[in-house]
N, CA, C and O atoms as CSV, one atom per row, in Angstrom:
chain,resi,resn,atom,element,x,y,z
A,1,UNK,N,N,90.421,151.557,128.966
A,1,UNK,CA,C,89.637,151.063,127.864
A,1,UNK,C,C,88.611,150.039,128.309
A,1,UNK,O,O,87.647,149.763,127.595
A,2,UNK,N,N,88.818,149.479,129.484
A,2,UNK,CA,C,87.774,148.529,130.020
A,2,UNK,C,C,86.431,149.235,130.171
A,2,UNK,O,O,85.375,148.623,130.008
A,3,UNK,N,N,86.479,150.516,130.483
A,3,UNK,CA,C,85.142,151.279,130.633
A,3,UNK,C,C,84.369,151.204,129.382
A,3,UNK,O,O,83.156,151.016,129.476
A,4,UNK,N,N,84.910,151.325,128.229
A,4,UNK,CA,C,84.324,151.368,126.942
A,4,UNK,C,C,83.847,149.939,126.637
A,4,UNK,O,O,82.767,149.739,126.082
A,5,UNK,N,N,84.663,148.965,127.005
A,5,UNK,CA,C,84.394,147.544,126.674
A,5,UNK,C,C,83.157,147.137,127.469
A,5,UNK,O,O,82.319,146.399,126.950
A,6,UNK,N,N,83.016,147.602,128.728
A,6,UNK,CA,C,81.840,147.192,129.494
A,6,UNK,C,C,80.630,148.200,129.365
A,6,UNK,O,O,79.605,148.074,130.035
A,7,UNK,N,N,80.827,149.177,128.480
A,7,UNK,CA,C,79.645,150.229,128.327
A,7,UNK,C,C,78.502,149.594,127.705
A,7,UNK,O,O,78.623,148.918,126.684
A,8,UNK,N,N,77.377,149.793,128.297
A,8,UNK,CA,C,76.034,149.294,127.647
A,8,UNK,C,C,74.940,150.187,128.075
A,8,UNK,O,O,74.691,150.339,129.270
A,9,UNK,N,N,74.252,150.803,127.109
A,9,UNK,CA,C,73.073,151.641,127.552
A,9,UNK,C,C,71.981,150.653,127.912
A,9,UNK,O,O,71.079,151.038,128.655
A,10,UNK,N,N,71.987,149.412,127.449
A,10,UNK,CA,C,70.960,148.489,127.877
A,10,UNK,C,C,70.882,148.244,129.296
A,10,UNK,O,O,69.805,148.076,129.869
A,11,UNK,N,N,72.113,148.218,129.929
A,11,UNK,CA,C,72.221,148.043,131.331
A,11,UNK,C,C,71.604,149.111,132.147
A,11,UNK,O,O,71.172,148.866,133.273
A,12,UNK,N,N,71.547,150.317,131.603
A,12,UNK,CA,C,70.824,151.409,132.300
A,12,UNK,C,C,69.430,151.690,131.774
A,12,UNK,O,O,68.852,152.731,132.086
A,13,UNK,N,N,68.895,150.808,131.006
A,13,UNK,CA,C,67.482,150.901,130.709
A,13,UNK,C,C,67.156,151.432,129.259
A,13,UNK,O,O,65.996,151.570,128.870
A,14,UNK,N,N,68.257,151.719,128.493
A,14,UNK,CA,C,67.957,152.175,127.033
A,14,UNK,C,C,67.941,151.001,126.142
A,14,UNK,O,O,68.987,150.516,125.710
A,15,UNK,N,N,66.727,150.516,125.850
A,15,UNK,CA,C,66.568,149.367,124.963
A,15,UNK,C,C,66.194,149.850,123.634
A,15,UNK,O,O,66.392,149.074,122.699
A,16,UNK,N,N,65.690,150.992,123.388
A,16,UNK,CA,C,65.233,151.430,122.201
A,16,UNK,C,C,66.427,151.939,121.197
A,16,UNK,O,O,67.228,152.797,121.566
A,17,UNK,N,N,66.471,151.402,120.037
A,17,UNK,CA,C,67.602,151.751,119.129
A,17,UNK,C,C,67.593,153.257,118.851
A,17,UNK,O,O,68.648,153.893,118.866
A,18,UNK,N,N,66.362,153.857,118.586
A,18,UNK,CA,C,66.300,155.295,118.189
A,18,UNK,C,C,66.847,156.213,119.392
A,18,UNK,O,O,67.562,157.184,119.143
A,19,UNK,N,N,66.508,155.891,120.617
A,19,UNK,CA,C,66.830,156.588,121.772
A,19,UNK,C,C,68.377,156.586,121.915
A,19,UNK,O,O,68.980,157.632,122.154
A,20,UNK,N,N,69.003,155.403,121.767
A,20,UNK,CA,C,70.402,155.335,121.869
A,20,UNK,C,C,71.083,155.994,120.716
A,20,UNK,O,O,72.185,156.504,120.919
A,21,UNK,N,N,70.518,156.040,119.467
A,21,UNK,CA,C,71.085,156.748,118.378
A,21,UNK,C,C,71.005,158.229,118.634
A,21,UNK,O,O,71.948,158.948,118.305
A,22,UNK,N,N,69.882,158.742,119.228
A,22,UNK,CA,C,69.789,160.143,119.481
A,22,UNK,C,C,70.747,160.651,120.525
A,22,UNK,O,O,71.304,161.741,120.394
A,23,UNK,N,N,70.952,159.816,121.627
A,23,UNK,CA,C,71.903,160.081,122.690
A,23,UNK,C,C,73.274,160.225,122.002
A,23,UNK,O,O,74.010,161.184,122.238
A,24,UNK,N,N,73.597,159.223,121.128
A,24,UNK,CA,C,74.927,159.213,120.497
A,24,UNK,C,C,75.022,160.515,119.551
A,24,UNK,O,O,76.111,161.073,119.420
A,25,UNK,N,N,74.024,160.931,118.979
A,25,UNK,CA,C,73.973,162.090,118.203
A,25,UNK,C,C,74.365,163.394,118.977
A,25,UNK,O,O,75.235,164.167,118.576
A,26,UNK,N,N,73.640,163.564,120.125
A,26,UNK,CA,C,73.939,164.672,120.899
A,26,UNK,C,C,75.339,164.691,121.406
A,26,UNK,O,O,75.969,165.747,121.359
A,27,UNK,N,N,75.883,163.598,121.891
A,27,UNK,CA,C,77.251,163.480,122.362
A,27,UNK,C,C,78.294,163.843,121.225
A,27,UNK,O,O,79.252,164.589,121.430
A,28,UNK,N,N,78.024,163.256,120.030
A,28,UNK,CA,C,78.930,163.381,118.941
A,28,UNK,C,C,78.875,164.863,118.403
A,28,UNK,O,O,79.913,165.499,118.221
A,29,UNK,N,N,77.664,165.371,118.163
A,29,UNK,CA,C,77.541,166.636,117.617
A,29,UNK,C,C,77.861,167.898,118.528
A,29,UNK,O,O,78.267,168.955,118.046
A,30,UNK,N,N,77.649,167.703,119.856
A,30,UNK,CA,C,77.738,168.731,120.764
A,30,UNK,C,C,78.964,168.576,121.714
A,30,UNK,O,O,79.572,169.590,122.058
A,31,UNK,N,N,79.331,167.402,122.130
A,31,UNK,CA,C,80.388,167.242,123.020
A,31,UNK,C,C,81.706,166.875,122.425
A,31,UNK,O,O,82.760,167.087,123.024
A,32,UNK,N,N,81.636,166.249,121.085
A,32,UNK,CA,C,82.834,165.791,120.591
A,32,UNK,C,C,83.294,166.598,119.304
A,32,UNK,O,O,84.379,166.389,118.762
A,33,UNK,N,N,82.394,167.521,118.870
A,33,UNK,CA,C,82.747,168.246,117.756
A,33,UNK,C,C,83.383,169.545,118.096
A,33,UNK,O,O,82.834,170.366,118.831
A,34,UNK,N,N,84.638,169.733,117.508
A,34,UNK,CA,C,85.396,170.862,117.842
A,34,UNK,C,C,84.913,172.070,117.114
A,34,UNK,O,O,84.191,171.987,116.120
A,35,UNK,N,N,85.373,173.323,117.687
A,35,UNK,CA,C,84.911,174.480,116.886
A,35,UNK,C,C,85.425,174.555,115.444
A,35,UNK,O,O,84.745,175.033,114.536
A,36,UNK,N,N,86.737,174.029,115.270
A,36,UNK,CA,C,87.275,174.009,113.827
A,36,UNK,C,C,86.396,173.073,112.991
A,36,UNK,O,O,86.123,173.403,111.837
A,37,UNK,N,N,85.954,171.971,113.485
A,37,UNK,CA,C,85.077,171.059,112.614
A,37,UNK,C,C,83.824,171.845,112.319
A,37,UNK,O,O,83.443,171.970,111.155
A,38,UNK,N,N,83.168,172.380,113.333
A,38,UNK,CA,C,81.888,173.045,113.047
A,38,UNK,C,C,81.989,174.116,112.079
A,38,UNK,O,O,81.114,174.246,111.223
A,39,UNK,N,N,83.059,174.953,112.148
A,39,UNK,CA,C,83.204,176.100,111.302
A,39,UNK,C,C,83.657,175.666,109.843
A,39,UNK,O,O,83.242,176.243,108.839
A,40,UNK,N,N,84.419,174.753,109.817
A,40,UNK,CA,C,85.108,174.425,108.489
A,40,UNK,C,C,84.425,173.199,107.676
A,40,UNK,O,O,84.706,173.014,106.492
A,41,UNK,N,N,83.556,172.414,108.344
A,41,UNK,CA,C,83.149,171.215,107.579
A,41,UNK,C,C,82.297,171.527,106.359
A,41,UNK,O,O,82.201,170.662,105.488
A,42,UNK,N,N,81.697,172.644,106.228
A,42,UNK,CA,C,80.935,172.852,104.847
A,42,UNK,C,C,81.759,173.814,104.004
A,42,UNK,O,O,81.236,174.298,103.001
A,43,UNK,N,N,83.049,174.138,104.346
A,43,UNK,CA,C,83.918,174.790,103.522
A,43,UNK,C,C,84.254,173.934,102.293
A,43,UNK,O,O,84.570,172.750,102.408
A,44,UNK,N,N,84.181,174.526,101.186
A,44,UNK,CA,C,84.273,173.883,99.893
A,44,UNK,C,C,85.763,173.358,99.549
A,44,UNK,O,O,85.966,172.704,98.526
A,45,UNK,N,N,86.701,173.653,100.378
A,45,UNK,CA,C,88.098,173.342,100.126
A,45,UNK,C,C,88.281,171.876,100.551
A,45,UNK,O,O,87.400,171.248,101.139
A,46,UNK,N,N,89.487,171.367,100.216
A,46,UNK,CA,C,89.857,170.025,100.616
A,46,UNK,C,C,90.009,169.924,102.166
A,46,UNK,O,O,89.717,168.901,102.785
A,47,UNK,N,N,90.481,171.045,102.736
A,47,UNK,CA,C,90.583,171.050,104.211
A,47,UNK,C,C,89.106,170.916,104.853
A,47,UNK,O,O,88.878,170.193,105.822
A,48,UNK,N,N,88.170,171.668,104.222
A,48,UNK,CA,C,86.859,171.519,104.724
A,48,UNK,C,C,86.254,170.093,104.642
A,48,UNK,O,O,85.532,169.628,105.524
A,49,UNK,N,N,86.594,169.465,103.559
A,49,UNK,CA,C,86.112,168.022,103.405
A,49,UNK,C,C,86.886,167.159,104.410
A,49,UNK,O,O,86.296,166.192,104.890
A,50,UNK,N,N,88.130,167.411,104.771
A,50,UNK,CA,C,88.825,166.709,105.697
A,50,UNK,C,C,88.263,166.855,107.131
A,50,UNK,O,O,88.215,165.887,107.890
A,51,UNK,N,N,87.836,168.104,107.485
A,51,UNK,CA,C,87.176,168.366,108.754
A,51,UNK,C,C,85.825,167.604,108.815
A,51,UNK,O,O,85.530,166.942,109.810
A,52,UNK,N,N,85.025,167.706,107.758
A,52,UNK,CA,C,83.786,167.055,107.654
A,52,UNK,C,C,83.832,165.572,107.866
A,52,UNK,O,O,83.117,165.015,108.699
A,53,UNK,N,N,84.767,164.883,107.022
A,53,UNK,CA,C,84.923,163.497,107.177
A,53,UNK,C,C,85.428,163.036,108.503
A,53,UNK,O,O,85.015,161.985,108.994
A,54,UNK,N,N,86.361,163.835,109.129
A,54,UNK,CA,C,86.786,163.565,110.482
A,54,UNK,C,C,85.643,163.611,111.453
A,54,UNK,O,O,85.506,162.706,112.276
A,55,UNK,N,N,84.803,164.647,111.392
A,55,UNK,CA,C,83.707,164.789,112.279
A,55,UNK,C,C,82.645,163.647,112.020
A,55,UNK,O,O,82.037,163.139,112.963
A,56,UNK,N,N,82.460,163.295,110.818
A,56,UNK,CA,C,81.455,162.224,110.477
A,56,UNK,C,C,81.886,160.818,110.922
A,56,UNK,O,O,81.054,159.962,111.221
A,57,UNK,N,N,83.233,160.601,110.957
A,57,UNK,CA,C,83.787,159.398,111.405
A,57,UNK,C,C,83.568,159.299,112.917
A,57,UNK,O,O,83.061,158.287,113.403
A,58,UNK,N,N,83.936,160.313,113.642
A,58,UNK,CA,C,83.720,160.393,115.106
A,58,UNK,C,C,82.208,160.262,115.452
A,58,UNK,O,O,81.840,159.575,116.405
A,59,UNK,N,N,81.431,160.870,114.735
A,59,UNK,CA,C,79.931,160.792,114.875
A,59,UNK,C,C,79.482,159.420,114.660
A,59,UNK,O,O,78.701,158.933,115.477
A,60,UNK,N,N,79.886,158.732,113.647
A,60,UNK,CA,C,79.416,157.350,113.307
A,60,UNK,C,C,80.015,156.352,114.420
A,60,UNK,O,O,79.330,155.429,114.859
A,61,UNK,N,N,81.117,156.550,114.779
A,61,UNK,CA,C,81.695,155.664,115.867
A,61,UNK,C,C,80.899,155.889,117.220
A,61,UNK,O,O,80.679,154.951,117.987
A,62,UNK,N,N,80.507,157.103,117.454
A,62,UNK,CA,C,79.780,157.375,118.657
A,62,UNK,C,C,78.374,156.733,118.627
A,62,UNK,O,O,77.929,156.171,119.628
A,63,UNK,N,N,77.674,156.822,117.463
A,63,UNK,CA,C,76.465,156.339,117.260
A,63,UNK,C,C,76.487,154.805,117.373
A,63,UNK,O,O,75.612,154.181,117.973
A,64,UNK,N,N,77.559,154.224,116.746
A,64,UNK,CA,C,77.667,152.725,116.875
A,64,UNK,C,C,77.928,152.320,118.337
A,64,UNK,O,O,77.412,151.302,118.798
A,65,UNK,N,N,78.717,153.105,119.055
A,65,UNK,CA,C,78.908,152.759,120.441
A,65,UNK,C,C,77.619,152.726,121.304
A,65,UNK,O,O,77.307,151.790,122.041
A,66,UNK,N,N,76.901,153.886,121.113
A,66,UNK,CA,C,75.706,154.023,121.841
A,66,UNK,C,C,74.613,152.996,121.518
A,66,UNK,O,O,73.923,152.454,122.382
A,67,UNK,N,N,74.510,152.769,120.161
A,67,UNK,CA,C,73.427,151.859,119.505
A,67,UNK,C,C,73.792,150.398,119.723
A,67,UNK,O,O,72.929,149.521,119.671
A,68,UNK,N,N,75.110,150.131,119.973
A,68,UNK,CA,C,75.661,148.705,120.065
A,68,UNK,C,C,75.240,147.962,118.726
A,68,UNK,O,O,74.910,146.776,118.725
A,69,UNK,N,N,75.278,148.738,117.611
A,69,UNK,CA,C,75.043,148.129,116.295
A,69,UNK,C,C,76.283,148.096,115.476
A,69,UNK,O,O,76.894,149.123,115.179
A,70,UNK,N,N,76.645,146.913,115.118
A,70,UNK,CA,C,77.931,146.797,114.533
A,70,UNK,C,C,77.888,146.277,113.014
A,70,UNK,O,O,78.897,145.847,112.456
A,71,UNK,N,N,76.658,146.351,112.407
A,71,UNK,CA,C,76.526,146.025,111.028
A,71,UNK,C,C,77.201,147.049,110.077
A,71,UNK,O,O,77.066,148.256,110.282
A,72,UNK,N,N,77.914,146.577,109.054
A,72,UNK,CA,C,78.569,147.539,108.162
A,72,UNK,C,C,77.529,148.391,107.450
A,72,UNK,O,O,77.793,149.565,107.190
A,73,UNK,N,N,76.339,147.841,107.117
A,73,UNK,CA,C,75.280,148.585,106.407
A,73,UNK,C,C,74.807,149.758,107.393
A,73,UNK,O,O,74.589,150.879,106.935
A,74,UNK,N,N,74.666,149.497,108.653
A,74,UNK,CA,C,74.303,150.493,109.648
A,74,UNK,C,C,75.299,151.627,109.611
A,74,UNK,O,O,74.913,152.786,109.458
A,75,UNK,N,N,76.622,151.302,109.755
A,75,UNK,CA,C,77.655,152.242,109.697
A,75,UNK,C,C,77.667,153.106,108.551
A,75,UNK,O,O,77.863,154.309,108.723
A,76,UNK,N,N,77.468,152.609,107.329
A,76,UNK,CA,C,77.374,153.369,106.087
A,76,UNK,C,C,76.159,154.297,106.073
A,76,UNK,O,O,76.244,155.449,105.647
A,77,UNK,N,N,75.070,153.791,106.531
A,77,UNK,CA,C,73.777,154.645,106.585
A,77,UNK,C,C,74.006,155.872,107.492
A,77,UNK,O,O,73.659,156.992,107.118
A,78,UNK,N,N,74.572,155.662,108.645
A,78,UNK,CA,C,74.827,156.750,109.653
A,78,UNK,C,C,75.814,157.723,109.073
A,78,UNK,O,O,75.581,158.932,109.091
A,79,UNK,N,N,76.906,157.221,108.563
A,79,UNK,CA,C,78.006,158.020,108.041
A,79,UNK,C,C,77.469,158.946,106.859
A,79,UNK,O,O,77.681,160.159,106.881
A,80,UNK,N,N,76.842,158.398,105.938
A,80,UNK,CA,C,76.346,159.043,104.756
A,80,UNK,C,C,75.233,160.030,105.045
A,80,UNK,O,O,75.124,161.083,104.416
A,81,UNK,N,N,74.360,159.638,106.075
A,81,UNK,CA,C,73.293,160.584,106.373
A,81,UNK,C,C,73.874,161.832,107.004
A,81,UNK,O,O,73.382,162.934,106.762
A,82,UNK,N,N,74.852,161.688,107.762
A,82,UNK,CA,C,75.446,162.751,108.476
A,82,UNK,C,C,76.336,163.633,107.564
A,82,UNK,O,O,76.259,164.858,107.659
A,83,UNK,N,N,77.148,163.064,106.714
A,83,UNK,CA,C,77.936,163.906,105.874
A,83,UNK,C,C,77.045,164.603,104.867
A,83,UNK,O,O,77.351,165.733,104.487
A,84,UNK,N,N,75.990,164.012,104.426
A,84,UNK,CA,C,75.010,164.673,103.504
A,84,UNK,C,C,74.475,165.963,104.047
A,84,UNK,O,O,74.466,166.979,103.353
A,85,UNK,N,N,74.028,165.939,105.282
A,85,UNK,CA,C,73.444,167.209,105.984
A,85,UNK,C,C,74.564,168.194,106.258
A,85,UNK,O,O,74.364,169.384,106.014
A,86,UNK,N,N,75.715,167.793,106.741
A,86,UNK,CA,C,76.820,168.668,107.300
A,86,UNK,C,C,77.568,169.203,106.187
A,86,UNK,O,O,77.749,170.419,106.125
A,87,UNK,N,N,78.039,168.400,105.270
A,87,UNK,CA,C,78.905,169.001,104.227
A,87,UNK,C,C,78.226,170.109,103.427
A,87,UNK,O,O,78.840,171.141,103.157
A,88,UNK,N,N,77.021,169.914,103.063
A,88,UNK,CA,C,76.288,170.949,102.294
A,88,UNK,C,C,75.390,171.896,103.088
A,88,UNK,O,O,74.585,172.637,102.525
A,89,UNK,N,N,75.548,171.852,104.388
A,89,UNK,CA,C,74.864,172.706,105.338
A,89,UNK,C,C,73.377,172.749,104.998
A,89,UNK,O,O,72.832,173.840,104.830
A,90,UNK,N,N,72.734,171.662,104.894
A,90,UNK,CA,C,71.372,171.606,104.447
A,90,UNK,C,C,70.352,172.328,105.270
A,90,UNK,O,O,69.307,172.714,104.747
A,91,UNK,N,N,70.613,172.526,106.537
A,91,UNK,CA,C,69.686,173.303,107.387
A,91,UNK,C,C,69.588,174.719,106.861
A,91,UNK,O,O,68.522,175.318,106.718
A,92,UNK,N,N,70.844,175.229,106.572
A,92,UNK,CA,C,70.832,176.632,105.970
A,92,UNK,C,C,70.159,176.685,104.738
A,92,UNK,O,O,69.407,177.636,104.522
A,93,UNK,N,N,70.331,175.736,103.836
A,93,UNK,CA,C,69.623,175.771,102.533
A,93,UNK,C,C,68.116,175.617,102.677
A,93,UNK,O,O,67.363,176.223,101.914
A,94,UNK,N,N,67.657,174.816,103.641
A,94,UNK,CA,C,66.276,174.628,103.937
A,94,UNK,C,C,65.773,175.995,104.447
A,94,UNK,O,O,64.736,176.423,103.939
A,95,UNK,N,N,66.367,176.696,105.354
A,95,UNK,CA,C,65.850,177.938,105.890
A,95,UNK,C,C,65.798,178.980,104.801
A,95,UNK,O,O,64.877,179.797,104.795
A,96,UNK,N,N,66.749,178.992,103.873
A,96,UNK,CA,C,66.655,179.907,102.742
A,96,UNK,C,C,65.417,179.619,101.884
A,96,UNK,O,O,64.727,180.519,101.405
A,97,UNK,N,N,65.186,178.360,101.726
A,97,UNK,CA,C,64.177,177.814,100.787
A,97,UNK,C,C,62.797,178.249,101.342
A,97,UNK,O,O,61.999,178.741,100.544
A,98,UNK,N,N,62.470,178.117,102.569
A,98,UNK,CA,C,61.178,178.431,103.207
A,98,UNK,C,C,61.154,179.795,103.642
A,98,UNK,O,O,60.128,180.177,104.203
A,99,UNK,N,N,62.164,180.649,103.474
A,99,UNK,CA,C,62.064,182.052,103.871
A,99,UNK,C,C,62.212,182.157,105.363
A,99,UNK,O,O,61.656,183.067,105.978
A,100,UNK,N,N,62.954,181.238,105.964
A,100,UNK,CA,C,63.164,181.253,107.487
A,100,UNK,C,C,64.272,182.183,107.850
A,100,UNK,O,O,64.751,182.922,106.989
A,101,UNK,N,N,64.714,182.186,109.112
A,101,UNK,CA,C,65.708,183.056,109.643
A,101,UNK,C,C,67.077,182.423,109.111
A,101,UNK,O,O,67.353,181.230,109.234
A,102,UNK,N,N,67.898,183.377,108.502
A,102,UNK,CA,C,69.179,182.916,108.017
A,102,UNK,C,C,70.238,183.825,108.584
A,102,UNK,O,O,69.944,184.980,108.889
A,103,UNK,N,N,71.525,183.329,108.745
A,103,UNK,CA,C,72.547,184.193,109.203
A,103,UNK,C,C,72.903,185.307,108.316
A,103,UNK,O,O,73.300,186.364,108.805
A,104,UNK,N,N,72.779,185.133,106.908
A,104,UNK,CA,C,72.941,186.196,106.046
A,104,UNK,C,C,72.065,187.347,106.261
A,104,UNK,O,O,72.509,188.493,106.318
A,105,UNK,N,N,70.787,187.047,106.384
A,105,UNK,CA,C,69.835,188.125,106.548
A,105,UNK,C,C,70.038,188.883,107.872
A,105,UNK,O,O,69.989,190.112,107.923
A,106,UNK,N,N,70.290,188.021,109.048
A,106,UNK,CA,C,70.567,188.574,110.351
A,106,UNK,C,C,71.782,189.498,110.371
A,106,UNK,O,O,71.735,190.567,110.979
A,107,UNK,N,N,72.866,189.095,109.716
A,107,UNK,CA,C,74.109,189.780,109.797
A,107,UNK,C,C,73.952,191.099,109.004
A,107,UNK,O,O,74.599,192.085,109.355
A,108,UNK,N,N,73.118,191.148,107.951
A,108,UNK,CA,C,73.013,192.347,107.138
A,108,UNK,C,C,72.159,193.481,107.762
A,108,UNK,O,O,72.177,194.638,107.343
A,109,UNK,N,N,71.392,193.033,108.824
A,109,UNK,CA,C,70.504,194.017,109.555
A,109,UNK,C,C,71.421,195.056,110.211
A,109,UNK,O,O,72.564,194.821,110.603
A,110,UNK,N,N,70.788,196.223,110.284
A,110,UNK,CA,C,71.438,197.320,110.928
A,110,UNK,C,C,70.565,197.764,112.155
A,110,UNK,O,O,70.826,198.802,112.763
A,111,UNK,N,N,69.608,197.014,112.468
A,111,UNK,CA,C,68.648,197.356,113.561
A,111,UNK,C,C,69.251,197.253,114.889
A,111,UNK,O,O,70.276,196.603,115.094
A,112,UNK,N,N,68.578,197.930,115.836
A,112,UNK,CA,C,68.991,197.858,117.272
A,112,UNK,C,C,69.143,196.349,117.805
A,112,UNK,O,O,70.046,196.009,118.570
A,113,UNK,N,N,68.225,195.548,117.345
A,113,UNK,CA,C,68.196,194.173,117.847
A,113,UNK,C,C,69.007,193.132,116.941
A,113,UNK,O,O,68.737,191.932,116.980
A,114,UNK,N,N,69.947,193.617,116.178
A,114,UNK,CA,C,70.750,192.837,115.345
A,114,UNK,C,C,71.479,191.626,116.041
A,114,UNK,O,O,71.497,190.507,115.528
A,115,UNK,N,N,72.016,191.895,117.117
A,115,UNK,CA,C,72.712,190.770,117.856
A,115,UNK,C,C,71.738,189.741,118.355
A,115,UNK,O,O,71.973,188.534,118.300
A,116,UNK,N,N,70.590,190.285,118.866
A,116,UNK,CA,C,69.545,189.333,119.222
A,116,UNK,C,C,69.033,188.494,118.033
A,116,UNK,O,O,68.736,187.310,118.196
A,117,UNK,N,N,68.933,189.093,116.864
A,117,UNK,CA,C,68.460,188.421,115.684
A,117,UNK,C,C,69.416,187.294,115.277
A,117,UNK,O,O,69.013,186.210,114.856
A,118,UNK,N,N,70.708,187.617,115.430
A,118,UNK,CA,C,71.876,186.644,115.073
A,118,UNK,C,C,71.697,185.577,116.027
A,118,UNK,O,O,71.565,184.426,115.612
A,119,UNK,N,N,71.677,185.845,117.308
A,119,UNK,CA,C,71.555,184.723,118.318
A,119,UNK,C,C,70.393,183.834,118.071
A,119,UNK,O,O,70.491,182.607,118.032
A,120,UNK,N,N,69.238,184.524,117.898
A,120,UNK,CA,C,68.042,183.726,117.700
A,120,UNK,C,C,68.101,182.859,116.452
A,120,UNK,O,O,67.553,181.757,116.425
A,121,UNK,N,N,68.755,183.352,115.442
A,121,UNK,CA,C,68.924,182.693,114.190
A,121,UNK,C,C,69.811,181.454,114.474
A,121,UNK,O,O,69.539,180.381,113.935
A,122,UNK,N,N,70.815,181.578,115.272
A,122,UNK,CA,C,71.660,180.377,115.606
A,122,UNK,C,C,70.865,179.316,116.239
A,122,UNK,O,O,71.136,178.145,115.973
A,123,UNK,N,N,69.873,179.616,117.082
A,123,UNK,CA,C,69.026,178.694,117.805
A,123,UNK,C,C,68.157,178.008,116.722
A,123,UNK,O,O,68.084,176.779,116.691
A,124,UNK,N,N,67.458,178.834,115.780
A,124,UNK,CA,C,66.658,178.271,114.836
A,124,UNK,C,C,67.415,177.288,113.836
A,124,UNK,O,O,66.891,176.255,113.419
A,125,UNK,N,N,68.666,177.697,113.502
A,125,UNK,CA,C,69.575,176.796,112.638
A,125,UNK,C,C,69.870,175.579,113.340
A,125,UNK,O,O,69.851,174.505,112.740
A,126,UNK,N,N,70.155,175.664,114.624
A,126,UNK,CA,C,70.575,174.463,115.338
A,126,UNK,C,C,69.424,173.452,115.473
A,126,UNK,O,O,69.628,172.243,115.364
A,127,UNK,N,N,68.206,173.977,115.712
A,127,UNK,CA,C,67.000,173.158,115.805
A,127,UNK,C,C,66.737,172.576,114.353
A,127,UNK,O,O,66.516,171.371,114.225
A,128,UNK,N,N,66.757,173.336,113.376
A,128,UNK,CA,C,66.534,172.800,112.034
A,128,UNK,C,C,67.510,171.706,111.723
A,128,UNK,O,O,67.064,170.668,111.236
A,129,UNK,N,N,68.822,171.830,111.958
A,129,UNK,CA,C,69.887,170.977,111.619
A,129,UNK,C,C,69.649,169.713,112.524
A,129,UNK,O,O,69.716,168.598,112.008
A,130,UNK,N,N,69.394,169.850,113.757
A,130,UNK,CA,C,69.137,168.656,114.631
A,130,UNK,C,C,67.866,167.891,114.196
A,130,UNK,O,O,67.857,166.661,114.250
A,131,UNK,N,N,66.853,168.550,113.791
A,131,UNK,CA,C,65.694,167.949,113.339
A,131,UNK,C,C,65.979,167.038,112.087
A,131,UNK,O,O,65.492,165.912,111.986
A,132,UNK,N,N,66.755,167.572,111.195
A,132,UNK,CA,C,67.125,166.802,109.989
A,132,UNK,C,C,67.871,165.553,110.395
A,132,UNK,O,O,67.579,164.461,109.907
A,133,UNK,N,N,68.814,165.705,111.268
A,133,UNK,CA,C,69.579,164.579,111.680
A,133,UNK,C,C,68.732,163.499,112.403
A,133,UNK,O,O,68.895,162.299,112.182
A,134,UNK,N,N,67.875,163.957,113.226
A,134,UNK,CA,C,67.041,163.004,114.062
A,134,UNK,C,C,66.081,162.416,113.092
A,134,UNK,O,O,65.825,161.223,113.253
A,135,UNK,N,N,65.512,163.036,112.126
A,135,UNK,CA,C,64.581,162.437,111.186
A,135,UNK,C,C,65.285,161.329,110.413
A,135,UNK,O,O,64.671,160.295,110.154
A,136,UNK,N,N,66.526,161.500,110.041
A,136,UNK,CA,C,67.253,160.515,109.270
A,136,UNK,C,C,67.594,159.414,110.158
A,136,UNK,O,O,67.573,158.252,109.754
A,137,UNK,N,N,67.938,159.758,111.467
A,137,UNK,CA,C,68.317,158.607,112.404
A,137,UNK,C,C,66.962,157.701,112.601
A,137,UNK,O,O,67.007,156.475,112.706
A,138,UNK,N,N,65.853,158.406,112.632
A,138,UNK,CA,C,64.606,157.668,112.811
A,138,UNK,C,C,64.360,156.673,111.576
A,138,UNK,O,O,63.946,155.524,111.726
A,139,UNK,N,N,64.658,157.239,110.374
A,139,UNK,CA,C,64.449,156.379,109.268
A,139,UNK,C,C,65.408,155.177,109.226
A,139,UNK,O,O,65.056,154.051,108.875
A,140,UNK,N,N,66.683,155.523,109.624
A,140,UNK,CA,C,67.673,154.464,109.671
A,140,UNK,C,C,67.312,153.399,110.800
A,140,UNK,O,O,67.508,152.201,110.593
A,141,UNK,N,N,66.823,153.829,111.902
A,141,UNK,CA,C,66.327,152.906,112.902
A,141,UNK,C,C,65.208,151.987,112.434
A,141,UNK,O,O,65.112,150.849,112.893
A,142,UNK,N,N,64.405,152.441,111.575
A,142,UNK,CA,C,63.330,151.674,111.008
A,142,UNK,C,C,63.855,150.554,110.138
A,142,UNK,O,O,63.130,149.579,109.941
A,143,UNK,N,N,65.048,150.622,109.610
A,143,UNK,CA,C,65.616,149.629,108.805
A,143,UNK,C,C,66.255,148.456,109.560
A,143,UNK,O,O,66.538,147.405,108.987
A,144,UNK,N,N,66.482,148.678,110.916
A,144,UNK,CA,C,67.143,147.640,111.701
A,144,UNK,C,C,66.366,147.125,112.805
A,144,UNK,O,O,66.831,146.246,113.531
């Protein structure tokens, strides 16, 4: 536990709040999110809500650790911004709205390149989702 107590991004040259938040975002969303969380967090059931809340708590704590920001208001903004995007899968809704690549359309294709289309759609979805998260982290960083 002493490793965490002595952890400081400022010591390694990360002085910018947004940079620290983005690093925390990538660690929490890609290294600490389980497959079960990723699959179930937007499920409309109580279990889906539990997965989403668990993921968002881990995400928020990771951002706090990286950003070294311990204000309650900061915690609330980070938690709510993340749960808002993940619980309702806003990246998917955005891609539907603009006529972008969606998993539904890719899965329904019978073409030779269907598997490629599904894989590329996963990349587009991931970038759209991360863009939304980072935009909100940017807005939050401007408040502190």
